[in-house]
C-alpha positions as CSV (number, residue, x, y, z in Angstrom):
1,M,0.0,0.0,0.0
2,N,1.4,3.4,-1.0
3,T,1.5,6.0,1.7
4,I,-0.4,9.2,1.0
5,E,1.5,12.1,2.5
6,N,-1.1,14.9,1.8
7,T,-4.7,13.7,2.4
8,E,-6.0,17.0,0.9
9,D,-5.3,15.6,-2.5
10,A,-7.2,12.4,-1.8
11,V,-10.8,11.3,-2.3
12,L,-12.2,9.7,0.8
13,I,-14.6,6.8,0.1
14,V,-16.7,6.0,3.2
15,G,-18.0,2.5,3.0
16,G,-15.3,1.9,0.4
17,Y,-15.0,-1.8,1.1
18,G,-18.7,-2.6,1.0
19,T,-20.5,-4.3,-1.9
20,V,-20.9,-1.1,-3.9
21,G,-18.0,0.7,-2.4
22,R,-15.4,-1.9,-3.4
23,Q,-16.6,-1.8,-7.1
24,A,-16.7,2.0,-7.1
25,A,-13.2,2.3,-5.7
26,R,-11.9,-0.1,-8.3
27,L,-13.6,1.8,-11.1
28,I,-12.2,5.1,-9.8
29,R,-8.7,3.6,-9.7
30,Q,-9.0,2.2,-13.2
31,R,-10.1,5.5,-14.6
32,H,-7.8,7.8,-12.5
33,P,-4.7,5.9,-11.5
34,G,-3.0,9.0,-10.2
35,L,-5.9,10.0,-7.9
36,P,-5.0,9.3,-4.3
37,L,-7.8,7.4,-2.4
38,I,-8.6,6.9,1.2
39,I,-10.7,3.8,1.9
40,A,-12.7,4.3,5.0
41,G,-15.1,2.5,7.3
42,R,-15.4,1.1,10.8
43,D,-13.0,-1.8,10.0
44,P,-9.5,-0.4,9.1
45,A,-8.3,-4.0,8.4
46,Q,-10.8,-4.5,5.6
47,A,-10.1,-0.9,4.3
48,G,-6.4,-1.6,4.4
49,A,-6.7,-4.8,2.4
50,L,-8.5,-3.0,-0.4
51,A,-6.2,0.0,-0.2
52,A,-3.2,-2.3,-0.7
53,E,-4.8,-3.8,-3.7
54,L,-5.6,-0.5,-5.3
55,G,-2.3,1.2,-4.8
56,N,-1.9,5.0,-4.2
57,A,-4.3,4.5,-1.4
58,R,-4.5,4.3,2.4
59,A,-7.0,3.2,4.9
60,A,-8.8,5.2,7.6
61,G,-11.2,4.4,10.4
62,V,-14.4,6.4,10.1
63,D,-17.4,5.7,12.4
64,L,-20.5,7.5,11.2
65,A,-22.2,7.0,14.5
66,R,-19.8,9.5,16.1
67,P,-19.9,13.3,15.7
68,A,-17.1,14.6,13.4
69,P,-16.3,11.2,12.0
70,L,-13.6,12.6,9.7
71,G,-11.4,13.5,12.7
72,G,-8.5,15.5,11.4
73,L,-8.9,14.4,7.8
74,K,-9.6,17.0,5.2
75,P,-9.7,15.2,1.8
76,R,-10.3,16.7,-1.6
77,A,-13.8,15.2,-1.7
78,V,-16.0,12.8,0.3
79,V,-17.9,10.0,-1.3
80,A,-20.6,8.5,1.0
81,L,-21.3,4.9,0.1
82,A,-22.6,4.0,3.5
83,N,-25.6,5.4,5.3
84,D,-24.9,8.5,7.3
85,P,-27.8,8.0,9.8
86,H,-27.1,11.1,11.9
87,D,-25.8,13.3,9.1
88,H,-22.5,13.7,11.0
89,L,-20.4,13.1,7.9
90,L,-22.5,15.5,5.8
91,A,-22.3,18.2,8.5
92,Q,-18.6,18.0,8.9
93,A,-18.0,18.1,5.1
94,I,-20.2,21.2,4.9
95,Q,-18.4,22.9,7.8
96,A,-15.0,22.1,6.3
97,G,-15.9,23.2,2.8
98,I,-15.3,19.7,1.3
99,P,-17.1,18.6,-1.9
100,Y,-19.5,15.9,-0.9
101,L,-21.2,13.1,-2.9
102,D,-23.9,10.8,-1.4
103,V,-25.5,7.9,-3.2
104,T,-27.1,6.1,-0.3
105,R,-30.2,8.0,0.8
106,W,-33.9,7.3,0.3
107,T,-36.3,10.2,-0.3
108,E,-36.9,11.4,3.2
109,R,-33.1,11.3,3.9
110,V,-32.4,13.2,0.7
111,R,-34.8,15.9,2.0
112,D,-32.9,15.9,5.3
113,A,-29.6,16.4,3.6
114,A,-30.9,19.2,1.4
115,A,-32.3,21.0,4.4
116,L,-29.0,20.7,6.2
117,A,-27.1,21.9,3.2
118,E,-29.5,24.8,2.6
119,A,-28.8,26.0,6.2
120,G,-25.2,26.4,5.0
121,P,-23.4,28.5,4.2
122,L,-21.9,26.2,1.5
123,R,-18.3,26.6,0.4
124,A,-18.3,23.5,-1.8
125,P,-20.8,21.6,-3.9
126,V,-23.1,18.9,-2.3
127,L,-24.2,16.4,-4.9
128,L,-27.1,14.2,-3.7
129,A,-27.1,11.4,-6.2
130,S,-29.3,8.9,-4.4
131,G,-31.8,8.5,-7.2
132,W,-32.3,4.9,-8.4
133,M,-29.0,3.1,-9.0
134,G,-26.7,6.0,-8.2
135,G,-28.8,8.5,-10.0
136,V,-28.4,6.9,-13.4
137,A,-32.2,6.7,-14.0
138,A,-32.6,10.4,-13.2
139,L,-29.7,11.3,-15.4
140,L,-31.3,9.5,-18.4
141,A,-34.7,11.0,-17.7
142,A,-33.1,14.5,-17.8
143,S,-31.5,13.6,-21.2
144,L,-34.9,12.7,-22.6
145,A,-36.5,15.8,-21.3
146,R,-33.8,18.0,-22.9
147,Q,-35.0,16.7,-26.3
148,L,-38.6,18.0,-25.7
149,A,-39.8,21.5,-25.8
150,R,-42.2,20.7,-23.0
151,T,-42.1,17.6,-20.8
152,D,-45.5,16.6,-19.3
153,C,-44.8,13.2,-17.8
154,V,-41.8,11.0,-16.8
155,D,-42.2,7.4,-15.9
156,I,-39.5,5.1,-14.5
157,G,-40.0,1.3,-14.5
158,I,-37.6,-0.9,-12.6
159,L,-37.1,-4.7,-13.0
160,Y,-35.4,-6.0,-9.8
161,A,-33.8,-9.4,-10.2
162,M,-34.3,-11.7,-7.2
163,H,-30.8,-13.3,-7.7
164,D,-28.9,-10.0,-8.1
165,K,-26.2,-8.9,-5.7
166,A,-27.2,-6.4,-3.1
167,G,-25.4,-4.7,-0.2
168,P,-26.9,-4.7,3.3
169,N,-27.5,-0.9,3.1
170,S,-29.8,-1.5,0.1
171,V,-32.5,-3.1,2.3
172,E,-32.9,0.2,4.2
173,Y,-33.7,1.9,0.9
174,M,-36.4,-0.8,0.2
175,D,-37.8,-1.1,3.7
176,R,-40.5,1.6,3.4
177,L,-43.3,-0.3,1.7
178,A,-46.0,0.6,4.3
179,T,-45.1,4.3,4.2
180,P,-47.1,6.7,1.9
181,Y,-45.0,9.3,0.0
182,E,-45.6,12.3,-2.2
183,V,-45.3,12.4,-6.0
184,M,-46.1,15.1,-8.5
185,L,-49.3,14.2,-10.3
186,D,-50.9,16.5,-12.8
187,G,-48.9,19.4,-11.3
188,E,-50.0,18.7,-7.7
189,L,-48.2,17.1,-4.9
190,T,-50.2,13.9,-4.2
191,R,-49.8,11.3,-1.5
192,V,-49.7,7.8,-2.8
193,Y,-48.9,4.3,-1.4
194,P,-46.3,1.8,-2.5
195,G,-47.8,-1.3,-4.2
196,T,-50.6,0.6,-6.0
197,D,-51.4,1.8,-9.5
198,P,-50.0,-1.2,-11.4
199,R,-48.7,-0.9,-14.9
200,K,-47.5,-3.5,-17.4
201,I,-44.0,-2.8,-18.6
202,T,-41.8,-4.6,-21.2
203,F,-38.2,-4.4,-20.2
204,P,-35.2,-4.5,-22.5
205,G,-34.5,-8.2,-21.9
206,G,-38.0,-9.0,-23.3
207,R,-39.7,-9.7,-20.0
208,A,-43.1,-8.1,-19.5
209,A,-43.9,-7.6,-15.8
210,T,-46.5,-5.7,-13.7
211,A,-44.8,-2.9,-11.8
212,Y,-46.2,-1.0,-8.8
213,R,-45.5,2.4,-7.3
214,F,-42.3,2.6,-5.3
215,D,-40.7,5.6,-3.5
216,T,-37.4,6.8,-5.1
217,P,-35.8,10.3,-4.8
218,D,-36.1,10.7,-8.6
219,Q,-39.8,11.5,-8.0
220,M,-38.7,14.4,-5.7
221,T,-36.0,15.9,-8.0
222,L,-37.3,15.3,-11.6
223,P,-40.4,17.6,-11.5
224,A,-38.1,20.6,-10.9
225,A,-35.4,19.5,-13.2
226,T,-37.6,18.6,-16.2
227,G,-40.8,20.7,-15.6
228,A,-42.9,17.5,-15.8
229,A,-46.3,17.7,-14.2
230,T,-46.3,14.0,-13.4
231,V,-43.3,11.9,-12.4
232,S,-43.7,8.2,-11.3
233,A,-41.5,5.3,-10.5
234,R,-42.6,1.7,-10.3
235,I,-40.9,-1.6,-9.5
236,A,-41.4,-5.2,-10.4
237,F,-39.5,-8.3,-9.4
238,D,-38.4,-10.8,-12.0
239,D,-40.3,-13.4,-10.1
240,A,-44.1,-12.8,-10.5
241,L,-45.0,-14.8,-7.5
242,A,-42.6,-12.7,-5.3
243,T,-44.1,-9.5,-6.7
244,G,-47.7,-10.7,-6.1
245,A,-46.9,-11.9,-2.6
246,L,-45.3,-8.7,-1.5
247,V,-48.1,-6.6,-3.0
248,G,-50.6,-8.8,-1.2
249,L,-48.9,-8.3,2.1
250,I,-49.0,-4.5,1.5
251,R,-52.6,-4.3,0.4
252,C,-54.0,-6.5,3.2
253,G,-52.3,-4.4,5.8
254,I,-49.9,-7.2,7.1
255,W,-46.8,-5.2,6.0
256,K,-48.0,-2.2,8.0
257,L,-48.6,-4.5,11.1
258,I,-45.0,-5.6,10.9
259,S,-43.6,-2.2,10.1
260,G,-42.4,-1.4,13.7
261,D,-38.8,-1.9,15.1
262,R,-39.8,-5.2,16.7
263,F,-40.3,-6.8,13.3
264,T,-37.3,-5.2,11.5
265,P,-35.3,-8.4,11.3
266,L,-38.3,-10.2,9.8
267,R,-38.8,-7.5,7.1
268,R,-35.1,-7.5,6.3
269,R,-35.1,-11.2,5.8
270,L,-38.0,-10.9,3.4
271,L,-36.4,-8.1,1.5
272,Y,-32.7,-9.0,1.6
273,S,-31.7,-12.3,0.0
274,P,-28.9,-11.4,-2.4
275,G,-27.7,-13.8,-5.0
276,N,-24.6,-14.1,-7.2
277,G,-25.7,-11.5,-9.7
278,A,-28.2,-10.9,-12.5
279,S,-29.0,-8.2,-15.0
280,H,-30.6,-5.0,-13.7
281,E,-33.1,-3.3,-16.2
282,I,-34.8,0.1,-16.2
283,V,-37.2,1.7,-18.7
284,I,-37.7,5.5,-18.7
285,E,-40.3,7.3,-20.8
286,A,-40.7,11.0,-21.2
287,T,-43.9,12.3,-22.8
288,G,-44.4,15.9,-24.0
289,V,-44.3,18.1,-27.0
290,D,-41.4,18.6,-29.4
291,G,-40.1,21.8,-31.0
292,L,-42.7,21.6,-33.8
293,G,-45.6,21.3,-31.3
294,Q,-46.1,17.6,-31.9
295,A,-46.9,15.2,-29.1
296,K,-44.0,12.8,-28.6
297,T,-42.9,10.0,-26.3
298,L,-39.2,9.3,-25.9
299,R,-38.0,6.1,-24.3
300,A,-34.7,5.0,-22.9
301,T,-33.8,1.6,-21.6
302,V,-30.9,0.5,-19.4
303,A,-29.6,-3.0,-19.0
304,D,-26.5,-3.8,-16.8
305,P,-25.6,-7.4,-17.1
306,Q,-23.4,-7.0,-14.0
307,G,-26.4,-6.0,-11.9
308,Q,-27.6,-3.2,-9.7
309,T,-24.5,-2.8,-7.5
310,H,-22.3,-2.4,-10.6
311,L,-24.7,0.2,-12.1
312,T,-24.7,2.1,-8.8
313,A,-20.9,2.0,-8.7
314,V,-20.7,3.4,-12.2
315,G,-23.1,6.1,-11.3
316,A,-20.9,7.0,-8.4
317,L,-17.9,7.3,-10.8
318,I,-19.9,9.5,-13.1
319,H,-21.0,11.9,-10.3
320,L,-17.5,12.0,-8.7
321,E,-16.1,13.1,-12.0
322,R,-18.8,15.8,-12.3
323,L,-18.2,16.9,-8.7
324,L,-14.4,17.4,-9.3
325,G,-14.6,18.5,-12.9
326,L,-12.9,15.4,-14.1
327,D,-15.4,14.9,-16.9
328,G,-14.1,17.7,-19.2
329,A,-16.3,20.5,-17.8
330,P,-15.4,22.9,-14.9
331,P,-16.4,21.7,-11.4
332,P,-19.7,23.0,-10.1
333,P,-19.8,26.0,-7.8
334,P,-20.9,25.7,-4.2
335,G,-24.5,24.6,-4.0
336,I,-26.9,21.6,-3.9
337,L,-26.8,19.4,-7.0
338,Y,-28.7,16.4,-8.1
339,P,-28.0,14.0,-11.0
340,D,-30.6,15.6,-13.2
341,T,-29.7,19.2,-12.6
342,A,-26.1,19.4,-13.9
343,P,-25.4,16.3,-16.0
344,Q,-22.7,16.0,-18.7
345,I,-24.9,13.8,-20.8
346,A,-22.5,12.8,-23.6
347,R,-19.7,11.9,-21.1
348,A,-22.1,10.0,-18.9
349,F,-23.4,7.9,-21.9
350,K,-19.8,7.2,-22.9
351,T,-18.9,6.1,-19.4
352,L,-21.9,3.8,-19.1
353,S,-21.1,2.2,-22.5
354,E,-17.4,1.7,-21.6
355,H,-18.5,-0.3,-18.5
356,G,-20.7,-2.7,-20.4
357,I,-24.1,-1.0,-19.6
358,N,-26.5,-1.2,-22.6
359,I,-28.4,2.1,-23.2
360,D,-31.0,2.3,-25.9
361,T,-33.0,5.5,-26.7
362,H,-35.8,5.8,-29.2
């Protein structure tokens, strides 16, 4: 393992040896061999093993349960790939003026982060890229909306493979199936429930599945970014029986009955059963009016044969390059950013393709 003398030149990856973090760290190293990295988490031994593998890297112990988890570290940027439950990491990054990227939060937690950042003052950008799969879905939705003179509706459909890899943090993102949430519907904020409003979607692999409403941060950020009056996200599992069983538990009220802390282990067992990997597929549609005043629907599909964790890791790479201006454009000024508000579309498409992710737009 190389010793990094000046940590202010290094990117700190918190949760860097986790399921997504390990892939993201390797992708960053492949793309930027001269960029010093600090692999951080509660277990310095695991962090040290990965740092030794990567080279030009070191390990650091960072416990997000403690205030000021960075200690005396002041890196070039912080990448949060582990949940920051008390916002200690975010608060310290803001206070120290360190560029910050987070890809771990569900919608409520994104709002918390935005509120904390808005209280500022900000001396560095805060990029909240916790939309579906590292903000890749939101980025592609923004690319479709840019081709329309007016965007009326954005729909995101997700096919979740039961045998795909998943990190333990992902279950917290999923475990809100009894909680209503707000979406923009016909220009009005409307409260909806998960597991409702089914829609049949054909995914890029050819599978047709019934998808149901699901809470993702994309539904919070895309209305402002695209001007769409309606933004929706739905999810289906590649096992129809699993989808039906889960929707049944939600609709009959059983999931709500087991939504308390007492039943958290049970819910986590039901939601978290990762496999060895499977393709992750997304369909995005944007409906509106083109420059000639004609009604038009644009469609983009995403298929990552290496699965959801790989897609999230590539998303983290794309957003880190945007945060630091490593994508050919100047770095953003201090402020709150989302994947759909300042994307470098051409560069992002190229990066996705280079990493074996199939994107089709029509």
